[in-house]
KOLMARGU-20667 format. One line per 3 residues: number of its first residue (from 0); their letters; for each residue x, y, z of N, C-alpha, C, O. Coordinates in nm, 2 decimals. Example, Ala and Ser with C-alpha at 12.3 -4.5 7.8 and 13.67 -1.06 7.14 Angstrom:
2
0 = AS = 1.32:-0.57:0.78:1.23:-0.45:0.78:1.32:-0.33:0.78:1.42:-0.33:0.85 ~ 1.28:-0.22:0.71:1.37:-0.11:0.71:1.29:0.00:0.79:1.34:0.11:0.80
//
This chain:
217
0 = XXX = 9.62:10.83:12.84:9.55:10.92:12.70:9.42:10.93:12.72:9.37:10.85:12.80 ~ 9.34:11.03:12.65:9.20:11.02:12.65:9.13:11.01:12.50:9.18:11.02:12.39 ~ 9.02:10.98:12.52:8.96:11.00:12.37:9.01:11.16:12.28:9.03:11.16:12.16
3 = XXX = 9.01:11.27:12.35:9.05:11.37:12.27:9.17:11.37:12.21:9.18:11.43:12.11 ~ 9.26:11.31:12.26:9.40:11.28:12.19:9.38:11.27:12.05:9.45:11.34:11.97 ~ 9.28:11.18:12.00:9.21:11.13:11.85:9.11:11.18:11.82:9.00:11.16:11.88
6 = XXX = 9.12:11.27:11.71:9.00:11.31:11.63:8.96:11.22:11.53:9.05:11.18:11.45 ~ 8.86:11.18:11.52:8.80:11.09:11.40:8.75:11.17:11.34:8.73:11.28:11.40 ~ 8.70:11.18:11.22:8.65:11.26:11.13:8.57:11.16:11.04:8.60:11.12:10.93
9 = XXX = 8.45:11.13:11.11:8.34:11.02:11.02:8.24:11.11:10.96:8.14:11.06:10.90 ~ 8.24:11.26:10.96:8.15:11.32:10.88:8.21:11.31:10.70:8.14:11.30:10.59 ~ 8.39:11.32:10.72:8.42:11.33:10.56:8.36:11.23:10.46:8.39:11.24:10.34
12 = XXX = 8.31:11.18:10.48:8.25:11.07:10.36:8.14:11.15:10.29:8.12:11.17:10.17 ~ 8.03:11.20:10.41:7.92:11.30:10.35:7.98:11.42:10.24:7.91:11.46:10.15 ~ 8.12:11.48:10.28:8.17:11.57:10.24:8.22:11.55:10.09:8.21:11.62:9.99
15 = XXX = 8.29:11.43:10.10:8.44:11.42:10.00:8.37:11.34:9.93:8.36:11.36:9.81 ~ 8.28:11.18:9.99:8.25:11.07:9.91:8.37:10.98:9.92:8.38:10.88:9.84 ~ 8.47:11.00:10.04:8.56:10.95:10.06:8.55:10.91:10.22:8.55:11.02:10.28
18 = XXX = 8.54:10.84:10.31:8.53:10.80:10.43:8.66:10.81:10.53:8.74:10.88:10.48 ~ 8.69:10.78:10.60:8.77:10.82:10.72:8.86:10.70:10.74:8.84:10.60:10.80 ~ 8.96:10.75:10.68:9.08:10.65:10.72:9.20:10.66:10.83:9.23:10.76:10.89
21 = XXX = 9.24:10.54:10.86:9.37:10.56:10.98:9.49:10.51:10.92:9.50:10.39:10.88 ~ 9.60:10.61:10.92:9.76:10.51:10.84:9.81:10.50:11.02:9.84:10.59:11.10 ~ 9.81:10.37:11.01:9.83:10.34:11.16:9.98:10.30:11.19:10.01:10.24:11.29
24 = XXX = 10.09:10.34:11.06:10.25:10.31:11.09:10.26:10.44:11.19:10.24:10.55:11.15 ~ 10.29:10.43:11.30:10.41:10.54:11.40:10.30:10.54:11.51:10.33:10.58:11.62 ~ 10.19:10.50:11.48:10.08:10.52:11.62:10.10:10.40:11.75:10.12:10.28:11.74
27 = XXX = 10.11:10.46:11.85:10.08:10.38:11.95:9.96:10.28:11.95:9.85:10.28:11.88 ~ 10.01:10.18:12.04:9.88:10.06:12.10:9.79:10.12:12.12:9.67:10.11:12.08 ~ 9.86:10.25:12.24:9.73:10.30:12.27:9.64:10.39:12.21:9.52:10.38:12.21
30 = XXX = 9.71:10.47:12.14:9.62:10.55:12.02:9.55:10.48:11.93:9.44:10.54:11.89 ~ 9.58:10.34:11.88:9.50:10.26:11.82:9.37:10.21:11.91:9.26:10.18:11.86 ~ 9.41:10.21:12.04:9.29:10.13:12.10:9.15:10.22:12.11:9.04:10.19:12.11
33 = XXX = 9.23:10.41:12.14:9.17:10.47:12.16:9.09:10.56:12.02:9.01:10.65:12.04 ~ 9.13:10.50:11.90:9.09:10.48:11.81:8.94:10.43:11.80:8.83:10.48:11.78 ~ 9.00:10.30:11.83:8.86:10.13:11.81:8.77:10.20:11.91:8.65:10.17:11.89
36 = XXX = 8.79:10.29:12.06:8.69:10.32:12.13:8.63:10.37:12.07:8.52:10.38:12.13 ~ 8.62:10.45:11.93:8.52:10.56:11.91:8.44:10.49:11.81:8.34:10.55:11.76 ~ 8.46:10.40:11.77:8.36:10.34:11.66:8.25:10.32:11.70:8.26:10.24:11.80
39 = XXX = 8.15:10.36:11.67:7.98:10.33:11.68:7.97:10.26:11.59:8.05:10.26:11.50 ~ 7.83:10.15:11.57:7.78:10.08:11.52:7.80:10.04:11.36:7.82:9.94:11.29 ~ 7.77:10.20:11.34:7.71:10.19:11.20:7.81:10.29:11.11:7.78:10.35:11.00
42 = XXX = 7.91:10.30:11.18:8.04:10.41:11.11:8.15:10.29:11.04:8.22:10.21:11.12 ~ 8.17:10.30:10.94:8.29:10.27:10.85:8.39:10.32:10.92:8.38:10.41:11.00 ~ 8.49:10.25:10.91:8.67:10.30:10.90:8.76:10.21:10.85:8.73:10.09:10.85
45 = XXX = 8.86:10.25:10.79:8.97:10.17:10.71:9.05:10.23:10.80:9.06:10.34:10.84 ~ 9.14:10.09:10.82:9.29:10.10:10.83:9.39:10.06:10.76:9.37:9.95:10.71 ~ 9.51:10.11:10.73:9.63:10.09:10.59:9.74:10.10:10.75:9.72:10.13:10.86
48 = XXX = 9.87:10.03:10.67:10.00:10.02:10.72:9.96:9.98:10.89:10.00:10.03:10.99 ~ 9.85:9.87:10.86:9.87:9.83:11.04:9.94:9.68:11.04:9.91:9.58:10.97 ~ 10.03:9.69:11.12:10.10:9.57:11.12:10.06:9.43:11.23:9.99:9.45:11.33
51 = XXX = 10.10:9.31:11.19:10.04:9.22:11.27:10.06:9.20:11.38:10.00:9.10:11.42 ~ 10.14:9.27:11.46:10.16:9.31:11.58:10.05:9.43:11.66:10.01:9.44:11.78 ~ 10.04:9.50:11.56:9.91:9.58:11.60:9.81:9.52:11.61:9.75:9.52:11.72
54 = XXX = 9.76:9.45:11.49:9.63:9.40:11.49:9.62:9.31:11.61:9.51:9.30:11.66 ~ 9.71:9.26:11.66:9.69:9.13:11.76:9.67:9.21:11.90:9.60:9.17:12.00 ~ 9.75:9.34:11.89:9.68:9.41:12.02:9.58:9.45:12.03:9.54:9.44:12.14
57 = XXX = 9.50:9.50:11.92:9.36:9.56:11.90:9.30:9.41:11.91:9.19:9.42:11.97 ~ 9.33:9.30:11.88:9.22:9.20:11.89:9.22:9.16:12.04:9.13:9.09:12.07 ~ 9.31:9.19:12.14:9.27:9.14:12.22:9.19:9.21:12.36:9.17:9.17:12.48
60 = XXX = 9.16:9.35:12.29:9.06:9.44:12.33:8.94:9.46:12.25:8.83:9.51:12.30 ~ 8.96:9.44:12.17:8.84:9.45:12.06:8.82:9.30:11.99:8.88:9.30:11.89 ~ 8.77:9.18:12.02:8.81:9.06:11.94:8.70:9.10:11.87:8.60:9.16:11.89
63 = XXX = 8.73:9.04:11.77:8.62:9.05:11.60:8.61:9.18:11.54:8.56:9.18:11.43 ~ 8.64:9.30:11.59:8.62:9.41:11.54:8.67:9.46:11.41:8.62:9.55:11.36 ~ 8.78:9.40:11.35:8.84:9.42:11.25:8.84:9.30:11.16:8.84:9.18:11.20
66 = XXX = 8.84:9.33:11.00:8.88:9.27:10.93:9.03:9.29:10.88:9.08:9.39:10.83 ~ 9.10:9.17:10.90:9.27:9.23:10.88:9.30:9.16:10.76:9.23:9.06:10.72 ~ 9.40:9.21:10.69:9.45:9.13:10.55:9.60:9.17:10.59:9.66:9.27:10.60
69 = XXX = 9.62:9.04:10.60:9.79:9.05:10.64:9.88:9.09:10.52:9.98:9.15:10.55 ~ 9.85:9.06:10.38:9.95:9.05:10.26:9.95:9.25:10.26:10.05:9.32:10.27 ~ 9.79:9.30:10.25:9.80:9.45:10.20:9.81:9.54:10.36:9.81:9.66:10.35
72 = XXX = 9.83:9.51:10.47:9.83:9.59:10.61:9.72:9.65:10.61:9.72:9.77:10.63 ~ 9.61:9.58:10.60:9.46:9.69:10.63:9.37:9.61:10.71:9.37:9.49:10.73 ~ 9.29:9.73:10.75:9.17:9.64:10.84:9.07:9.75:10.83:9.08:9.88:10.84
75 = XXX = 8.95:9.68:10.81:8.80:9.76:10.84:8.73:9.71:10.90:8.73:9.59:10.94 ~ 8.60:9.84:10.93:8.53:9.80:11.01:8.40:9.85:10.87:8.41:9.95:10.80 ~ 8.28:9.76:10.88:8.17:9.79:10.77:8.20:9.85:10.64:8.15:9.96:10.61
78 = XXX = 8.29:9.79:10.55:8.30:9.82:10.39:8.15:9.82:10.37:8.07:9.76:10.44 ~ 8.13:9.92:10.25:8.01:9.96:10.16:8.03:9.81:10.07:8.13:9.75:10.05 ~ 7.87:9.79:10.03:7.85:9.67:9.98:7.95:9.67:9.84:8.00:9.77:9.81
81 = XXX = 7.98:9.57:9.76:8.04:9.57:9.61:7.93:9.64:9.53:7.81:9.59:9.53 ~ 7.98:9.75:9.46:7.88:9.84:9.35:7.88:9.73:9.21:7.82:9.76:9.11 ~ 7.94:9.64:9.20:7.98:9.57:9.06:8.04:9.63:8.99:7.99:9.61:8.88
84 = XXX = 8.12:9.70:8.98:8.22:9.81:8.93:8.35:9.75:8.83:8.45:9.70:8.89 ~ 8.34:9.75:8.70:8.41:9.68:8.67:8.56:9.76:8.54:8.63:9.71:8.45 ~ 8.54:9.90:8.62:8.58:9.98:8.54:8.79:10.03:8.59:8.87:10.10:8.53
87 = XXX = 8.80:9.94:8.71:8.93:9.96:8.69:9.02:9.83:8.70:8.98:9.72:8.74 ~ 9.13:9.87:8.64:9.24:9.72:8.69:9.35:9.79:8.76:9.38:9.91:8.74 ~ 9.41:9.72:8.84:9.53:9.73:8.89:9.65:9.66:8.84:9.63:9.54:8.82
90 = XXX = 9.75:9.71:8.81:9.87:9.63:8.77:9.98:9.63:8.82:10.03:9.74:8.86 ~ 10.04:9.53:8.82:10.18:9.56:8.88:10.26:9.49:8.79:10.23:9.38:8.75 ~ 10.42:9.58:8.75:10.53:9.54:8.74:10.65:9.41:8.73:10.73:9.36:8.65
93 = XXX = 10.59:9.41:8.91:10.68:9.27:8.96:10.61:9.21:9.06:10.53:9.28:9.12 ~ 10.63:9.07:9.11:10.52:9.03:9.18:10.58:9.12:9.34:10.50:9.14:9.43 ~ 10.67:9.16:9.35:10.77:9.24:9.46:10.65:9.38:9.48:10.64:9.44:9.59
96 = XXX = 10.60:9.40:9.37:10.45:9.51:9.40:10.35:9.50:9.44:10.27:9.60:9.45 ~ 10.32:9.36:9.49:10.23:9.31:9.50:10.17:9.35:9.62:10.05:9.34:9.61 ~ 10.22:9.41:9.75:10.16:9.43:9.87:10.13:9.60:9.86:10.06:9.66:9.95
99 = XXX = 10.17:9.66:9.76:10.13:9.79:9.72:10.01:9.79:9.65:9.93:9.87:9.69 ~ 9.96:9.69:9.53:9.89:9.65:9.44:9.75:9.65:9.57:9.66:9.73:9.58 ~ 9.78:9.52:9.65:9.66:9.47:9.74:9.59:9.59:9.84:9.47:9.60:9.86
102 = XXX = 9.69:9.69:9.90:9.68:9.77:9.93:9.52:9.87:9.88:9.41:9.91:9.93 ~ 9.60:9.87:9.74:9.48:9.93:9.63:9.39:9.85:9.66:9.32:9.88:9.75 ~ 9.36:9.72:9.59:9.26:9.69:9.60:9.13:9.67:9.71:9.01:9.66:9.68
105 = XXX = 9.23:9.66:9.86:9.12:9.64:9.98:9.08:9.77:9.98:8.96:9.78:10.00 ~ 9.15:9.89:9.96:9.11:10.04:9.98:8.98:10.07:9.87:8.88:10.13:9.90 ~ 9.01:10.02:9.76:8.85:10.00:9.67:8.74:9.90:9.70:8.62:9.90:9.65
108 = XXX = 8.77:9.82:9.76:8.66:9.74:9.82:8.62:9.77:9.94:8.52:9.73:9.99 ~ 8.70:9.84:10.00:8.64:9.91:10.15:8.53:10.02:10.05:8.43:10.06:10.11 ~ 8.56:10.05:9.94:8.45:10.20:9.93:8.37:10.10:9.84:8.30:10.17:9.76
111 = XXX = 8.34:9.95:9.84:8.24:9.90:9.71:8.28:9.86:9.57:8.22:9.80:9.49 ~ 8.40:9.90:9.57:8.48:9.88:9.41:8.55:9.74:9.38:8.63:9.70:9.46 ~ 8.53:9.69:9.31:8.61:9.59:9.27:8.72:9.61:9.16:8.70:9.69:9.07
114 = XXX = 8.81:9.54:9.16:8.95:9.57:9.00:8.98:9.44:8.97:8.98:9.34:9.04 ~ 9.02:9.45:8.86:9.09:9.33:8.78:9.22:9.32:8.81:9.29:9.41:8.76 ~ 9.29:9.24:8.89:9.45:9.24:8.94:9.51:9.16:8.83:9.46:9.05:8.79
117 = XXX = 9.63:9.23:8.76:9.66:9.18:8.71:9.88:9.20:8.69:9.95:9.29:8.66 ~ 9.91:9.06:8.74:10.02:9.11:8.82:10.13:9.06:8.70:10.10:9.01:8.60 ~ 10.27:9.10:8.75:10.39:9.06:8.73:10.38:9.08:8.54:10.40:8.98:8.48
120 = XXX = 10.35:9.18:8.48:10.37:9.24:8.34:10.47:9.36:8.35:10.42:9.47:8.33 ~ 10.60:9.36:8.39:10.66:9.49:8.40:10.75:9.45:8.24:10.76:9.34:8.19 ~ 10.80:9.55:8.20:10.84:9.60:8.04:10.97:9.52:8.05:11.03:9.52:7.94
123 = XXX = 11.01:9.46:8.14:11.19:9.34:8.12:11.12:9.26:8.06:11.18:9.23:7.95 ~ 11.00:9.19:8.06:10.94:9.11:7.95:10.81:9.14:7.90:10.70:9.10:7.93 ~ 10.85:9.24:7.78:10.74:9.33:7.73:10.62:9.21:7.66:10.50:9.24:7.64
126 = XXX = 10.66:9.11:7.63:10.55:9.02:7.58:10.47:8.98:7.68:10.36:8.94:7.64 ~ 10.48:8.98:7.81:10.38:8.98:7.90:10.25:9.07:7.87:10.13:9.04:7.84 ~ 10.32:9.23:7.89:10.23:9.32:7.87:10.15:9.32:7.79:10.03:9.33:7.81
129 = XXX = 10.23:9.27:7.65:10.11:9.33:7.56:10.07:9.17:7.53:10.00:9.18:7.43 ~ 10.06:9.07:7.57:9.98:8.95:7.55:9.84:9.02:7.64:9.74:8.96:7.61 ~ 9.82:9.11:7.73:9.70:9.10:7.79:9.72:9.24:7.77:9.71:9.31:7.87
132 = XXX = 9.74:9.31:7.68:9.69:9.47:7.68:9.55:9.51:7.62:9.50:9.62:7.65 ~ 9.50:9.43:7.54:9.34:9.43:7.50:9.28:9.42:7.65:9.19:9.50:7.70 ~ 9.33:9.31:7.72:9.17:9.33:7.86:9.24:9.44:7.94:9.17:9.48:8.03
135 = XXX = 9.34:9.50:7.93:9.41:9.62:8.03:9.33:9.75:7.97:9.28:9.84:8.04 ~ 9.32:9.75:7.82:9.26:9.86:7.79:9.11:9.92:7.77:9.07:10.03:7.72 ~ 9.04:9.77:7.86:8.90:9.76:7.82:8.85:9.82:7.96:8.73:9.82:7.99
138 = XXX = 8.94:9.87:8.05:8.91:9.95:8.15:8.92:10.12:8.18:9.02:10.17:8.13 ~ 8.84:10.19:8.24:8.83:10.31:8.24:8.98:10.38:8.29:9.04:10.48:8.25 ~ 9.00:10.26:8.43:9.11:10.34:8.48:9.21:10.19:8.51:9.18:10.07:8.53
141 = XXX = 9.33:10.25:8.52:9.45:10.16:8.50:9.54:10.23:8.61:9.61:10.33:8.60 ~ 9.52:10.14:8.74:9.65:10.17:8.83:9.77:10.10:8.78:9.77:10.00:8.72 ~ 9.87:10.15:8.80:10.00:10.07:8.74:10.11:10.12:8.86:10.16:10.23:8.87
144 = XXX = 10.13:10.01:8.94:10.21:10.01:9.01:10.34:9.92:8.97:10.33:9.80:8.94 ~ 10.50:10.02:8.97:10.62:9.95:8.97:10.71:10.03:9.02:10.70:10.16:9.02 ~ 10.81:9.97:9.07:10.94:9.99:9.14:11.03:10.03:9.05:10.99:10.09:8.95
147 = XXX = 11.19:9.98:9.05:11.31:9.99:9.02:11.29:10.15:8.92:11.28:10.26:8.97 ~ 11.30:10.12:8.77:11.29:10.24:8.70:11.13:10.28:8.65:11.12:10.37:8.57 ~ 11.02:10.22:8.72:10.88:10.28:8.71:10.86:10.27:8.57:10.78:10.35:8.54
150 = XXX = 10.90:10.20:8.46:10.89:10.22:8.32:10.71:10.17:8.28:10.64:10.21:8.19 ~ 10.67:10.10:8.36:10.59:10.01:8.30:10.42:10.16:8.27:10.35:10.17:8.17 ~ 10.40:10.24:8.38:10.33:10.35:8.34:10.34:10.43:8.23:10.24:10.47:8.18
153 = XXX = 10.48:10.48:8.19:10.50:10.55:8.10:10.50:10.47:7.95:10.49:10.52:7.83 ~ 10.51:10.35:7.97:10.48:10.24:7.83:10.35:10.23:7.84:10.30:10.22:7.73 ~ 10.26:10.22:7.95:10.13:10.18:7.94:10.08:10.33:7.85:10.00:10.32:7.75
156 = XXX = 10.11:10.43:7.89:10.09:10.60:7.83:10.08:10.60:7.69:10.01:10.69:7.63 ~ 10.14:10.53:7.64:10.16:10.53:7.43:10.09:10.42:7.43:10.14:10.36:7.33 ~ 9.99:10.34:7.50:9.95:10.20:7.43:9.78:10.20:7.49:9.73:10.10:7.44
159 = XXX = 9.69:10.26:7.58:9.61:10.27:7.61:9.54:10.40:7.63:9.60:10.49:7.69 ~ 9.41:10.43:7.59:9.36:10.54:7.63:9.28:10.59:7.75:9.22:10.70:7.77 ~ 9.29:10.47:7.84:9.23:10.47:7.98:9.35:10.60:8.07:9.45:10.65:8.04
162 = XXX = 9.25:10.62:8.19:9.32:10.72:8.26:9.36:10.63:8.36:9.30:10.56:8.44 ~ 9.53:10.69:8.35:9.64:10.59:8.44:9.71:10.65:8.56:9.77:10.76:8.56 ~ 9.70:10.57:8.68:9.70:10.63:8.80:9.86:10.56:8.80:9.88:10.44:8.81
165 = XXX = 9.96:10.64:8.81:10.10:10.51:8.83:10.16:10.57:8.99:10.18:10.68:9.03 ~ 10.16:10.45:9.02:10.23:10.44:9.19:10.38:10.36:9.19:10.41:10.24:9.18 ~ 10.46:10.47:9.21:10.60:10.41:9.24:10.63:10.34:9.37:10.61:10.39:9.48
168 = XXX = 10.69:10.23:9.35:10.70:10.17:9.48:10.87:10.12:9.54:10.94:10.05:9.48 ~ 10.89:10.17:9.64:11.01:10.12:9.70:11.08:10.00:9.65:11.19:10.00:9.70 ~ 11.05:9.90:9.57:11.15:9.81:9.50:11.25:9.84:9.43:11.22:9.90:9.33
171 = XXX = 11.39:9.79:9.46:11.47:9.83:9.35:11.60:9.81:9.47:11.60:9.83:9.59 ~ 11.72:9.78:9.38:11.85:9.78:9.43:11.91:9.92:9.44:11.86:10.02:9.38 ~ 12.05:9.93:9.52:12.06:10.09:9.58:12.03:10.22:9.55:12.00:10.31:9.63
174 = XXX = 12.04:10.22:9.39:12.04:10.39:9.33:11.85:10.37:9.31:11.80:10.47:9.25 ~ 11.78:10.29:9.33:11.65:10.29:9.39:11.62:10.36:9.47:11.50:10.40:9.45 ~ 11.66:10.40:9.55:11.66:10.49:9.66:11.54:10.47:9.71:11.46:10.56:9.71
177 = XXX = 11.49:10.36:9.76:11.37:10.35:9.82:11.26:10.41:9.76:11.17:10.46:9.83 ~ 11.26:10.41:9.61:11.17:10.43:9.52:11.18:10.59:9.51:11.07:10.63:9.47 ~ 11.27:10.69:9.55:11.25:10.80:9.51:11.30:10.80:9.34:11.26:10.89:9.26
180 = XXX = 11.37:10.72:9.30:11.40:10.71:9.16:11.27:10.67:9.05:11.25:10.70:8.94 ~ 11.19:10.59:9.14:11.09:10.55:9.03:10.98:10.67:9.07:10.87:10.66:9.02 ~ 10.99:10.78:9.16:10.91:10.87:9.16:10.96:10.95:9.05:10.90:10.98:8.95
183 = XXX = 11.09:11.00:9.09:11.14:11.15:8.96:11.12:11.08:8.86:11.08:11.16:8.77 ~ 11.12:10.89:8.78:11.10:10.88:8.66:10.97:10.90:8.63:10.96:10.99:8.54 ~ 10.87:10.87:8.66:10.72:10.92:8.67:10.69:11.04:8.64:10.61:11.07:8.55
186 = XXX = 10.76:11.14:8.74:10.73:11.29:8.73:10.77:11.31:8.62:10.67:11.34:8.56 ~ 10.90:11.31:8.52:10.93:11.34:8.39:10.91:11.22:8.29:10.97:11.21:8.19 ~ 10.81:11.14:8.33:10.79:11.08:8.22:10.72:11.12:8.04:10.64:11.21:8.03
189 = XXX = 10.75:11.08:7.97:10.73:11.14:7.83:10.60:11.14:7.82:10.54:11.23:7.78 ~ 10.52:11.02:7.87:10.35:10.98:7.84:10.29:11.07:7.89:10.30:11.08:8.02 ~ 10.21:11.15:7.83:10.10:11.29:7.86:10.01:11.21:7.94:9.98:11.09:7.93
192 = XXX = 9.98:11.31:8.04:9.85:11.30:8.13:9.84:11.17:8.21:9.74:11.10:8.23 ~ 9.97:11.14:8.27:9.95:11.04:8.38:9.96:11.10:8.54:10.04:11.18:8.59 ~ 9.90:11.05:8.59:9.87:11.09:8.72:9.98:11.01:8.83:10.02:10.91:8.78
195 = XXX = 10.02:11.03:8.91:10.16:11.01:8.98:10.10:11.03:9.14:10.02:11.12:9.18 ~ 10.14:10.91:9.21:10.09:10.94:9.35:10.23:10.92:9.44:10.32:10.86:9.38 ~ 10.26:10.95:9.58:10.40:10.89:9.63:10.41:10.77:9.62:10.33:10.69:9.57
198 = XXX = 10.52:10.74:9.67:10.62:10.61:9.68:10.52:10.55:9.79:10.50:10.61:9.89 ~ 10.47:10.42:9.75:10.43:10.30:9.80:10.26:10.36:9.82:10.19:10.30:9.90 ~ 10.23:10.43:9.78:10.06:10.50:9.81:9.99:10.45:9.74:9.97:10.51:9.64
201 = XXX = 9.90:10.29:9.75:9.82:10.25:9.73:9.70:10.30:9.76:9.62:10.30:9.67 ~ 9.68:10.35:9.85:9.55:10.40:9.94:9.54:10.52:9.84:9.43:10.51:9.78 ~ 9.61:10.61:9.82:9.59:10.74:9.80:9.56:10.69:9.65:9.48:10.78:9.62
204 = XXX = 9.58:10.58:9.52:9.56:10.57:9.38:9.44:10.53:9.39:9.37:10.55:9.29 ~ 9.39:10.48:9.50:9.24:10.38:9.54:9.13:10.53:9.52:9.04:10.54:9.44 ~ 9.20:10.64:9.62:9.09:10.72:9.63:9.09:10.81:9.52:8.98:10.84:9.48
207 = XXX = 9.19:10.87:9.45:9.18:10.92:9.30:9.09:10.86:9.24:8.99:10.93:9.22 ~ 9.09:10.69:9.19:9.02:10.63:9.16:8.87:10.67:9.14:8.82:10.70:9.04 ~ 8.83:10.66:9.25:8.69:10.65:9.31:8.65:10.81:9.30:8.53:10.84:9.31
210 = XXX = 8.74:10.92:9.28:8.73:11.03:9.29:8.68:11.07:9.12:8.60:11.15:9.09 ~ 8.76:10.99:9.04:8.70:11.00:8.92:8.58:10.96:8.86:8.51:11.00:8.77 ~ 8.60:10.83:8.94:8.43:10.76:8.84:8.30:10.80:8.93:8.19:10.78:8.90
213 = XXX = 8.35:10.88:9.04:8.21:10.90:9.10:8.17:11.08:9.04:8.07:11.14:9.06 ~ 8.27:11.12:8.96:8.23:11.25:8.87:8.13:11.17:8.77:8.03:11.24:8.75 ~ 8.12:11.03:8.69:8.07:11.04:8.61:7.95:10.92:8.64:7.85:10.91:8.57
216 = X = 7.98:10.82:8.75:7.87:10.75:8.75:7.75:10.80:8.85:7.65:10.74:8.86
//
């Protein structure tokens, strides 16, 4: 395999404001090594869905190149400095949704944005959400992450004025269908104006939030 088998787009950031990212699930070890060989000293790159096994393989050939976070399965090279943003909240319905939430947070951090993380406030115990609703609605953008029936974003849609980005997750028993039920529930939500990503797509939710913020900042 040669470098030409992998074409990185380091100019994407100058065009869109959101830099190159590599989805690692399904990529071979050799493809990942080829990608790493193309990283220049001043270039930024985000890796998502990077397994521990894949990371260890890269680390053997490029020790210290990547900052890896096992919970979110993300890694990065040359993240942007924190811009001090406090406009975003990331909320999970339950602790099983945290992996996707951390992918969201790490993606935001790569681009220099912080986020207020609020976990385990799903609607099965509505008091948990209501206890923190004033804190939640103080943010311009709320990324709501939930599996099962994904009711959390819909409930928030009736309680807060913030932009809501809903992320259905693959959490749930049989009829949850690996997140398809959550996705369908959000697509037919009766709360108006909710933006919905694909299943488990914390990266996409973070990028959507960044695009919104950069129109006004």
